[in-house]
N, CA, C and O atoms as a GROMACS GRO file, in nm:
protein
  260
    1MET      N    1   4.994  -7.179   1.746
    1MET     CA    2   4.893  -7.195   1.842
    1MET      C    3   4.824  -7.345   1.873
    1MET      O    4   4.762  -7.397   1.780
    2GLY      N    5   4.830  -7.404   1.978
    2GLY     CA    6   4.791  -7.531   1.976
    2GLY      C    7   4.641  -7.546   1.970
    2GLY      O    8   4.556  -7.457   1.966
    3VAL      N    9   4.629  -7.652   1.970
    3VAL     CA   10   4.445  -7.662   1.986
    3VAL      C   11   4.385  -7.692   2.133
    3VAL      O   12   4.422  -7.767   2.224
    4ILE      N   13   4.266  -7.595   2.116
    4ILE     CA   14   4.196  -7.597   2.290
    4ILE      C   15   4.116  -7.772   2.294
    4ILE      O   16   4.029  -7.812   2.216
    5LYS      N   17   4.158  -7.824   2.368
    5LYS     CA   18   4.079  -7.947   2.443
    5LYS      C   19   3.930  -7.909   2.462
    5LYS      O   20   3.913  -7.793   2.498
    6PRO      N   21   3.808  -7.991   2.442
    6PRO     CA   22   3.682  -7.978   2.433
    6PRO      C   23   3.715  -7.916   2.573
    6PRO      O   24   3.737  -7.795   2.583
    7GLN      N   25   3.718  -8.015   2.703
    7GLN     CA   26   3.685  -7.994   2.796
    7GLN      C   27   3.686  -7.826   2.870
    7GLN      O   28   3.608  -7.743   2.918
    8VAL      N   29   3.844  -7.849   2.839
    8VAL     CA   30   3.856  -7.629   2.859
    8VAL      C   31   3.746  -7.539   2.797
    8VAL      O   32   3.676  -7.457   2.856
    9LEU      N   33   3.745  -7.582   2.618
    9LEU     CA   34   3.610  -7.473   2.648
    9LEU      C   35   3.507  -7.506   2.644
    9LEU      O   36   3.431  -7.432   2.581
   10ALA      N   37   3.449  -7.628   2.707
   10ALA     CA   38   3.334  -7.600   2.767
   10ALA      C   39   3.320  -7.576   2.897
   10ALA      O   40   3.207  -7.573   2.945
   11ALA      N   41   3.473  -7.549   3.002
   11ALA     CA   42   3.477  -7.507   3.116
   11ALA      C   43   3.467  -7.339   3.084
   11ALA      O   44   3.401  -7.270   3.161
   12VAL      N   45   3.530  -7.281   2.975
   12VAL     CA   46   3.575  -7.136   2.955
   12VAL      C   47   3.439  -7.112   2.908
   12VAL      O   48   3.412  -6.995   2.934
   13SER      N   49   3.316  -7.184   2.837
   13SER     CA   50   3.218  -7.119   2.789
   13SER      C   51   3.068  -7.134   2.941
   13SER      O   52   2.961  -7.074   2.941
   14GLY      N   53   3.112  -7.220   3.034
   14GLY     CA   54   3.084  -7.218   3.123
   14GLY      C   55   3.074  -7.118   3.220
   14GLY      O   56   2.970  -7.088   3.279
   15ALA      N   57   3.187  -7.064   3.235
   15ALA     CA   58   3.215  -6.986   3.292
   15ALA      C   59   3.172  -6.870   3.248
   15ALA      O   60   3.095  -6.810   3.323
   16VAL      N   61   3.204  -6.811   3.126
   16VAL     CA   62   3.138  -6.731   3.103
   16VAL      C   63   3.022  -6.720   3.088
   16VAL      O   64   3.004  -6.598   3.081
   17ALA      N   65   2.922  -6.772   3.077
   17ALA     CA   66   2.810  -6.835   3.057
   17ALA      C   67   2.732  -6.745   3.218
   17ALA      O   68   2.650  -6.652   3.217
   18ALA      N   69   2.803  -6.824   3.355
   18ALA     CA   70   2.775  -6.815   3.455
   18ALA      C   71   2.806  -6.666   3.523
   18ALA      O   72   2.745  -6.616   3.618
   19TYR      N   73   2.891  -6.622   3.466
   19TYR     CA   74   2.940  -6.489   3.467
   19TYR      C   75   2.832  -6.345   3.440
   19TYR      O   76   2.789  -6.250   3.506
   20ILE      N   77   2.819  -6.402   3.285
   20ILE     CA   78   2.707  -6.278   3.220
   20ILE      C   79   2.550  -6.369   3.308
   20ILE      O   80   2.466  -6.287   3.344
   21ALA      N   81   2.516  -6.500   3.337
   21ALA     CA   82   2.385  -6.449   3.408
   21ALA      C   83   2.374  -6.369   3.547
   21ALA      O   84   2.275  -6.316   3.598
   22ALA      N   85   2.525  -6.376   3.601
   22ALA     CA   86   2.552  -6.330   3.760
   22ALA      C   87   2.516  -6.166   3.716
   22ALA      O   88   2.420  -6.106   3.766
   23GLU      N   89   2.576  -6.126   3.651
   23GLU     CA   90   2.564  -5.986   3.616
   23GLU      C   91   2.397  -5.952   3.581
   23GLU      O   92   2.334  -5.870   3.647
   24GLU      N   93   2.352  -6.011   3.495
   24GLU     CA   94   2.222  -5.986   3.477
   24GLU      C   95   2.117  -5.962   3.590
   24GLU      O   96   2.024  -5.882   3.588
   25ALA      N   97   2.163  -6.078   3.723
   25ALA     CA   98   2.068  -6.073   3.807
   25ALA      C   99   2.126  -5.994   3.932
   25ALA      O  100   2.072  -5.995   4.043
   26TYR      N  101   2.235  -5.928   3.904
   26TYR     CA  102   2.274  -5.824   3.982
   26TYR      C  103   2.195  -5.636   3.916
   26TYR      O  104   2.151  -5.541   3.981
   27GLN      N  105   2.207  -5.654   3.781
   27GLN     CA  106   2.141  -5.559   3.729
   27GLN      C  107   2.008  -5.548   3.747
   27GLN      O  108   1.959  -5.437   3.767
   28ALA      N  109   1.920  -5.673   3.743
   28ALA     CA  110   1.796  -5.641   3.782
   28ALA      C  111   1.757  -5.592   3.967
   28ALA      O  112   1.664  -5.533   4.021
   29ALA      N  113   1.894  -5.657   4.017
   29ALA     CA  114   1.855  -5.627   4.197
   29ALA      C  115   1.883  -5.508   4.199
   29ALA      O  116   1.843  -5.456   4.304
   30GLU      N  117   1.944  -5.425   4.115
   30GLU     CA  118   2.006  -5.318   4.131
   30GLU      C  119   1.926  -5.206   4.053
   30GLU      O  120   1.974  -5.092   4.056
   31GLU      N  121   1.830  -5.223   3.996
   31GLU     CA  122   1.728  -5.164   3.923
   31GLU      C  123   1.626  -5.169   4.032
   31GLU      O  124   1.593  -5.058   4.074
   32ARG      N  125   1.568  -5.273   4.086
   32ARG     CA  126   1.469  -5.319   4.182
   32ARG      C  127   1.498  -5.209   4.287
   32ARG      O  128   1.403  -5.134   4.312
   33TRP      N  129   1.633  -5.186   4.361
   33TRP     CA  130   1.631  -5.134   4.512
   33TRP      C  131   1.680  -4.987   4.454
   33TRP      O  132   1.672  -4.900   4.540
   34ALA      N  133   1.718  -4.950   4.353
   34ALA     CA  134   1.694  -4.821   4.303
   34ALA      C  135   1.581  -4.712   4.309
   34ALA      O  136   1.601  -4.606   4.370
   35ARG      N  137   1.470  -4.736   4.251
   35ARG     CA  138   1.332  -4.709   4.324
   35ARG      C  139   1.333  -4.658   4.438
   35ARG      O  140   1.391  -4.732   4.518
   36PRO      N  141   1.292  -4.555   4.488
   36PRO     CA  142   1.271  -4.480   4.639
   36PRO      C  143   1.128  -4.570   4.670
   36PRO      O  144   1.050  -4.619   4.589
   37PRO      N  145   1.126  -4.571   4.799
   37PRO     CA  146   1.023  -4.741   4.851
   37PRO      C  147   0.926  -4.635   4.846
   37PRO      O  148   0.820  -4.696   4.862
   38GLY      N  149   0.887  -4.457   4.827
   38GLY     CA  150   0.772  -4.408   4.895
   38GLY      C  151   0.788  -4.285   4.823
   38GLY      O  152   0.832  -4.258   4.711
   39PRO      N  153   0.744  -4.221   4.914
   39PRO     CA  154   0.721  -4.064   4.864
   39PRO      C  155   0.866  -3.988   4.938
   39PRO      O  156   0.940  -4.028   5.028
   40PRO      N  157   0.865  -3.884   4.870
   40PRO     CA  158   1.025  -3.821   4.976
   40PRO      C  159   0.984  -3.779   5.102
   40PRO      O  160   0.863  -3.765   5.124
   41ALA      N  161   1.071  -3.756   5.194
   41ALA     CA  162   1.033  -3.721   5.341
   41ALA      C  163   1.031  -3.595   5.301
   41ALA      O  164   1.080  -3.544   5.201
   42SER      N  165   0.931  -3.516   5.444
   42SER     CA  166   0.918  -3.379   5.446
   42SER      C  167   0.993  -3.291   5.503
   42SER      O  168   1.079  -3.366   5.548
   43LEU      N  169   1.023  -3.192   5.533
   43LEU     CA  170   1.131  -3.147   5.557
   43LEU      C  171   1.105  -3.103   5.674
   43LEU      O  172   1.202  -3.075   5.743
   44TRP      N  173   0.947  -3.079   5.741
   44TRP     CA  174   0.928  -3.084   5.865
   44TRP      C  175   0.972  -3.202   5.912
   44TRP      O  176   1.058  -3.191   6.000
   45ALA      N  177   0.936  -3.334   5.876
   45ALA     CA  178   0.933  -3.427   5.978
   45ALA      C  179   1.083  -3.465   5.992
   45ALA      O  180   1.108  -3.522   6.098
   46LEU      N  181   1.215  -3.441   5.886
   46LEU     CA  182   1.317  -3.467   5.968
   46LEU      C  183   1.368  -3.362   6.080
   46LEU      O  184   1.467  -3.383   6.150
   47SER      N  185   1.285  -3.241   6.088
   47SER     CA  186   1.301  -3.134   6.132
   47SER      C  187   1.301  -3.205   6.260
   47SER      O  188   1.400  -3.245   6.322
   48GLY      N  189   1.144  -3.216   6.300
   48GLY     CA  190   1.120  -3.295   6.392
   48GLY      C  191   1.168  -3.392   6.441
   48GLY      O  192   1.169  -3.391   6.564
   49ARG      N  193   1.226  -3.513   6.376
   49ARG     CA  194   1.320  -3.647   6.388
   49ARG      C  195   1.453  -3.583   6.481
   49ARG      O  196   1.485  -3.625   6.592
   50GLN      N  197   1.520  -3.470   6.406
   50GLN     CA  198   1.667  -3.429   6.423
   50GLN      C  199   1.623  -3.324   6.567
   50GLN      O  200   1.726  -3.298   6.630
   51ALA      N  201   1.496  -3.261   6.632
   51ALA     CA  202   1.546  -3.222   6.725
   51ALA      C  203   1.510  -3.306   6.828
   51ALA      O  204   1.566  -3.288   6.937
   52ALA      N  205   1.404  -3.420   6.812
   52ALA     CA  206   1.394  -3.522   6.907
   52ALA      C  207   1.526  -3.595   6.945
   52ALA      O  208   1.561  -3.597   7.063
   53MET      N  209   1.592  -3.648   6.860
   53MET     CA  210   1.744  -3.718   6.829
   53MET      C  211   1.815  -3.652   6.897
   53MET      O  212   1.896  -3.713   6.967
   54GLN      N  213   1.812  -3.493   6.903
   54GLN     CA  214   1.895  -3.372   6.989
   54GLN      C  215   1.872  -3.380   7.141
   54GLN      O  216   1.956  -3.393   7.230
   55LEU      N  217   1.734  -3.368   7.149
   55LEU     CA  218   1.684  -3.365   7.294
   55LEU      C  219   1.693  -3.478   7.394
   55LEU      O  220   1.709  -3.468   7.516
   56ARG      N  221   1.678  -3.609   7.306
   56ARG     CA  222   1.762  -3.716   7.381
   56ARG      C  223   1.877  -3.745   7.421
   56ARG      O  224   1.894  -3.789   7.535
   57GLN      N  225   2.000  -3.723   7.316
   57GLN     CA  226   2.134  -3.684   7.367
   57GLN      C  227   2.148  -3.591   7.463
   57GLN      O  228   2.212  -3.624   7.563
   58LEU      N  229   2.088  -3.446   7.451
   58LEU     CA  230   2.112  -3.385   7.561
   58LEU      C  231   2.004  -3.430   7.719
   58LEU      O  232   2.014  -3.360   7.820
   59MET      N  233   1.913  -3.547   7.714
   59MET     CA  234   1.900  -3.580   7.833
   59MET      C  235   2.024  -3.714   7.895
   59MET      O  236   2.082  -3.717   8.004
   60GLN      N  237   2.031  -3.799   7.794
   60GLN     CA  238   2.161  -3.904   7.820
   60GLN      C  239   2.278  -3.788   7.866
   60GLN      O  240   2.332  -3.816   7.973
   61ARG      N  241   2.309  -3.701   7.820
   61ARG     CA  242   2.427  -3.625   7.857
   61ARG      C  243   2.395  -3.526   8.010
   61ARG      O  244   2.476  -3.475   8.088
   62ARG      N  245   2.281  -3.527   8.013
   62ARG     CA  246   2.235  -3.510   8.174
   62ARG      C  247   2.265  -3.594   8.290
   62ARG      O  248   2.320  -3.590   8.400
   63SER      N  249   2.183  -3.694   8.193
   63SER     CA  250   2.186  -3.850   8.307
   63SER      C  251   2.300  -3.875   8.374
   63SER      O  252   2.306  -3.920   8.488
   64LEU      N  253   2.422  -3.836   8.281
   64LEU     CA  254   2.550  -3.919   8.345
   64LEU      C  255   2.641  -3.832   8.416
   64LEU      O  256   2.754  -3.868   8.450
   65ARG      N  257   2.584  -3.701   8.442
   65ARG     CA  258   2.673  -3.631   8.555
   65ARG      C  259   2.654  -3.708   8.681
   65ARG      O  260   2.712  -3.674   8.784
   0.00000   0.00000   0.00000
């Protein structure tokens, strides 16, 4: 094996350090977004939203005739 030039060694070590820093930043962002923003959604609220969306879709279909 040959001798590695100092410039190449510095470039490789800099690239590895940048990769590790980016990976740590990604992990921190992932942990921040993994937490739910608030309390869990109510099934009654989800049901009401679905009914409202179905009614809107039905009205749109009727208005296109």
